Backbone as a ProteinNet text record, in pm:
[ID]
protein_1_A
[PRIMARY]
XXXXXXXXXXXXXXXXXXXXXXXXXXXXXXXXXXXXXXXXXXXXXXXXXXXXXXXXXXXXXXXXXXXXXXXXXXXXXXXXXXXXXXXXXXXXXXXXXXXXXXXXXXXXXXXXXXXX
[TERTIARY]
4508.2	4503.5	4408.1	4379.1	4271.9	4315.6	4258.8	4355.1	4264	4120.5	4013.1	3960.1	3895.6	3910.3	3872.7	3839.3	3819.7	3880	4020.1	4122.4	4183.6	4254.8	4322.8	4399.8	4503.9	4639.9	4522.3	4381.5	4371.3	4301.5	4213.6	4167	4243.1	4353.9	4446.8	4481.7	4552.3	4630.3	4519.6	4411.1	4279.5	4239.4	4321.8	4294	4369.3	4507.3	4632.9	4587.2	4578.6	4593.4	4488	4348	4232.6	4275.4	4279.6	4320.8	4397.8	4463.7	4539.8	4592.1	4557	4622.3	4749.6	4770.4	4962.9	5073.7	4962.9	5059.5	5137.7	5100.3	5131	5125.3	5263	5277.7	5239.6	5220.1	5186.4	5298	5443.8	5535.5	5536.4	5419	5478.8	5349.1	5295.5	5151.7	5211.4	5204.8	5310.3	5419.2	5518.9	5540.5	5471.6	5388.9	5280.6	5214.4	5157.6	5050.3	5177.3	5312.7	5397	5446.9	5412.2	5414.3	5269.1	5174.9	5056.3	5044.3	5121.4	5121.4	5282.6	5321.4	5454.6	5404.1	5326.9	5222.1	5141.6	5074.6	5006.3	4998.6	5157.4	5226.3	5267.7	5389.1	5463.8	5323.9	5238.2	5148.7	4971.5	4965.2	4794.9	4709.8	4716.8	4624.1	4647.3	4714.4	4745.2	4769.1	4660	4649.1	4746.7	4772.9	4886.8	4820.2	4641.9	4583.5	4440.3	4366.2	4253.4	4132.4	4144	4085	4143.1	4142.7	4211	4241.7	4140.6	4129.5	4279.9	4334	4451.3	4531	4561.9	4677.3	4741.5	4623.3	4681.3	4747	4724.4	4747.2	4816.3	4815.6	4891.4	5006.2	5112.5	5196.8	5122.8	5158.9	5109.6	5152.9	5094.9	5081.7	5144.1	5285.3	5414	5405.2	5380.6	5406.5	5517.3	5530.6	5685.4	5764.4	5714.5	5775.2	5875.6	5842.3	5960.6	6068.2	6167.3	6309	6329.7	6431	6447.9	6436.1	6538.4	6503	6377.5	6320.9	6149.7	6047.6	6061.3	6015.4	6059.5	6161.7	6211.7	6185.4	6185.1	6133	5986.7	5913.1	5776.1	5696.5	5774.6	5807.4	5804	5920.6	5973.7	5867.8	5793.5	5708.1	5607.9	5567	5403	5422.6	5519.2	5558.8	5440.7	5354.8	5254.5	5265.2	5405.1	5478	5498.8	5449.8	5524.5	5611.6	5710.6	5849.1	5933.4	5862.6	5993.5	5937.9	5877.3	5936	6028.3	6113.1	6192.6	6156.4	6253.1	6193.4	6188.9	6145.4	6145.7	6254.8	6388.4	6497.4	6587.8	6521	6581.3	6533.8	6394.8	6338.3	6379.7	6426.7	6497.2	6642.3	6680.1	6858.6	6845.1	6710.7	6698.1	6779.8	6801.6	6822.5	6775.5	6643	6557.7	6516	6588.6	6557.7	6697.7	6789.1	6940.8	6872.7	6948.9	6891.8	6995.3	7076.7	7147.7	7057.5	7024.8	6982.2	6804.6	6757.9	6617.5	6721.8	6746.4	6803.9	6826.6	6881.9	6934.4	6833.8	6728.2	6596.3	6587.9	6506.9	6449	6472.2	6678.9	6709.1	6723.1	6704.7	6701	6607.1	6471.8	6383.5	6335	6362.5	6379.3	6378.1	6541.4	6593.2	6543.3	6463.8	6393.1	6282	6211.4	6098.6	6109.1	6260.4	6254.3	6315.6	6420.5	6422	6321	6237.2	6125.3	6005.8
14695.5	14593.4	14701.1	14604.8	14585.5	14548.5	14687.5	14689.9	14631.7	14618.2	14667.7	14528.9	14550.8	14479.2	14278.2	14310.3	14202.1	14133.9	14183.1	14159.5	13993.4	13942.8	13845.1	13898.4	13957.7	13999.4	13989.2	14074.8	14135.5	13951.9	13921.4	13801.6	13721.8	13650	13544	13617.7	13764.5	13793.2	13740.9	13807.9	13765	13617.6	13549.8	13398.7	13355.6	13421.6	13290.4	13371.3	13484.9	13566.9	13490.6	13449.8	13453.9	13329.4	13240.9	13128.2	13215.3	13249.3	13282.8	13400.1	13495.5	13672.5	13700.2	13632.6	13652.5	13527.2	13462.9	13397.5	13485.9	13640.5	13725.3	13809.1	13902.8	14053.4	14136.9	14274.4	14320.6	14340.7	14282.2	14286.8	14147.6	14072	13956.4	13985.8	13996.6	14019.6	14119.4	14204.4	14355.7	14228.8	14141.2	14049.6	13984.2	13876.6	13853.4	13909.8	13999.9	14112.2	14145.4	14137.2	14164.9	14056.3	13956.2	13819.3	13829.8	13876.4	13881.2	13955.2	14113.9	14201.5	14151.4	14110.9	14102.3	13990.5	13890.2	13774.1	13836.8	13960.1	14031.9	14098.7	14152.4	14285.8	14173.4	14097	14014	13908.5	13887.1	13808.4	13839.8	13923.1	13958.4	13821.5	13761.2	13616.8	13553.9	13527	13372.7	13453.2	13413.8	13466	13394.3	13398.8	13319.5	13205	13212.5	13110.8	13164.2	13005.6	12993.8	13041.7	13008.4	13052.6	13131.6	13281.5	13226.2	13149.5	13046.6	12938.6	12883.9	12842.8	12779.9	12815.2	12924.1	12953.5	12928.3	12850.1	12756.7	12664.3	12567	12446.5	12401.6	12549.5	12468.3	12547.8	12523.2	12593.1	12683.5	12856	12988.2	12904.6	12963.3	12949.8	13065.8	13017.9	13116	13085.8	13178.9	13117.3	13065.5	13017.4	12946.7	13022.3	13121.6	13225.7	13390.9	13334.4	13424.8	13379.8	13428.7	13408.6	13324.8	13254.4	13197	13264.2	13399.7	13444.9	13556.4	13585.5	13571.5	13500.4	13351.4	13265	13280.7	13255.1	13230.3	13324.9	13484.4	13573.1	13550.6	13527.7	13500.3	13372.2	13270.8	13182.5	13168	13241.2	13305	13394.2	13463.5	13573	13533.5	13418.8	13361.1	13218.1	13231.4	13080.1	13123.3	13006.8	12975.9	12945.9	13004.3	13014.3	13102.9	13233.6	13349.7	13388.5	13346.2	13317.9	13254.5	13192.8	13154.4	13235.8	13342.5	13453.2	13514.3	13630.5	13669.5	13815.3	13897.8	14043.2	14121.3	14243.1	14377.4	14399.5	14401.9	14418.1	14295.9	14196.3	14044.5	14111	14110.5	14132.2	14200.9	14340.3	14434.3	14418.4	14256.9	14245.3	14110.9	14067.9	13985.1	14020.6	13880	13958.4	13914.1	13894.6	13977.2	14167.4	14223.6	14393.3	14436.8	14324.6	14364.2	14473.3	14555.3	14637.5	14500.2	14451.9	14364.1	14274.1	14203.1	14045.5	14066.8	14219.4	14224.9	14227.4	14323.9	14381.2	14235.6	14176.7	14107.1	13948.6	13951.2	13841.5	13926.8	14024.1	14123	14101.7	14160.8	14131.4	13991	13912.7	13804.1	13720.1	13773.3	13768.7	13795.8	13914.5	14052.2	13938.5	13892.3	13808.9	13671.3	13613	13524.5	13551.6	13630.9	13675.9	13757.8	13792.6	13832.4	13723.3	13605.3	13524.3	13392.5	13395.5	13293.3	13335.7
12460.7	12553.9	12657.4	12687	12802.5	12960.5	13036.6	13194	13295.2	13242.3	13310.3	13414.3	13512.7	13587.5	13517.5	13420.1	13296.6	13244.2	13249.4	13164.4	13261.9	13164.8	13209.9	13295.9	13310.2	13412.1	13545.4	13568.9	13686.1	13707.7	13678.5	13656.5	13754.8	13687.4	13763.3	13874.2	13821.2	14035.6	14067.5	14121.9	14174.5	14244.9	14164.8	14118.6	14207.8	14153.2	14277.9	14322.9	14451.2	14570	14601.6	14586.8	14632.3	14762.9	14762.2	14857.3	14950.3	14964.9	15109.9	15060	15107.9	15088	15096.3	15217.3	15245	15158.1	15102.4	14913.4	14821.1	14850.9	14737.6	14769.5	14706.3	14743.1	14644.7	14654.7	14527.8	14433.5	14498.6	14378.2	14302.4	14394.1	14303.7	14204	14220.7	14163.3	14003.3	14057.8	13958.7	13850.7	13853	13825.5	13740.1	13772.8	13728	13636.5	13626.2	13540.4	13404.3	13446.6	13346.9	13253.7	13286.2	13198.7	13132.1	13155.4	13106.4	12997.8	13020.9	12915.4	12821	12878.5	12758.4	12670.4	12703	12641.6	12485.5	12582.4	12531.7	12376	12412.6	12352.9	12246.9	12215.7	12217.7	12096.8	12131.6	12025.3	12130.4	12019.8	12075.4	12042.2	11982.2	11944.9	11993.2	12112.5	12164.6	12296.7	12411.6	12520.9	12637.8	12732.9	12799	12851.4	12912.1	12928.8	12849.1	12872	12785.1	12849.3	13007.4	13092.7	13249.9	13284.2	13404.4	13498	13570.6	13643.8	13593.5	13424.4	13412.9	13460.1	13514.8	13543.2	13708.9	13777.3	13848.2	13856.7	13748.8	13706.5	13561	13514.9	13346	13309.2	13292.3	13173.4	13035.5	13079.8	13025.7	12830.8	12804.8	12646	12586.9	12497.8	12519.3	12327.3	12258.9	12109.7	12043	11944.5	11939.9	11874.9	11768.5	11738.8	11818.3	11940.3	12050	12029.4	12103.3	12085.1	12218.4	12229.5	12336.2	12465.8	12497.2	12576	12574.7	12518.3	12571.7	12600.1	12552.9	12634.7	12797.4	12817.9	12960.6	13042.6	12994.8	13083.6	13104.4	13009.6	13048.3	13120.8	13142.4	13194.9	13291.5	13291.9	13451	13550.2	13501.7	13536.6	13580.8	13489.2	13532.4	13566.1	13644.1	13773.5	13817.6	13846	13952.2	14104.6	14126.3	14290.9	14276.3	14338.1	14383.5	14358.7	14482.9	14563.6	14460.9	14320.3	14239.9	14126.1	14137.4	14022.3	14084.6	13898.3	13982.1	14051	14100.3	14184.6	14032.4	14047.6	13939.9	13898.4	14023.2	13961.3	13856.9	13860.7	13863.5	13686.2	13694.1	13589.3	13475.8	13484	13435.4	13438.9	13453.5	13371.2	13398.8	13280.6	13249.7	13094	13065.9	12904.5	12795.2	12770	12695.3	12671.7	12804.1	12804.5	12734.3	12730.1	12673.7	12556.6	12481.5	12384.5	12239.8	12241.8	12148.7	12116.7	12278.9	12235.3	12151.6	12199	12149.2	11964.4	11961.9	11772.5	11683.8	11752.7	11686.2	11677.7	11725.2	11780.2	11608.5	11636.7	11483.7	11399.8	11417.6	11281.8	11196.4	11252.9	11238	11136.8	11227.9	11234.1	11039.7	11065.6	10918.4	10816.9	10830.8	10720.9	10706.6	10785.7	10705.2	10667.3	10714.7	10635	10487.9	10497.2	10316.7	10270.5	10270.9	10208.4	10239.8	10301	10218.2	10127.9
[MASK]
++++++++++++++++++++++++++++++++++++++++++++++++++++++++++++++++++++++++++++++++++++++++++++++++++++++++++++++++++++

């Protein structure tokens, strides 16, 4: 995972904040970056946005194979309107972070791979 200034997370955060520095706080930027990193970790082949400039006008690309909880979390973290993103505390309380949801999804996915 590349967290340099050339990374998608850094570029999109700067782009979203470039119009008016008062539009986004450091926490909202951190939440945004968590969304980018989550997409990278769960599906390293499909970036959330084809180009950083798409973050302003397009819905993030989220792989179909992800659980509904993961998709919901990613869409909320990558909301283009900073005030509509969850707080860090709300993010940690999201159902995707619940251990039983993660285990259930991986167990179901593993079973479906074995029966295919």
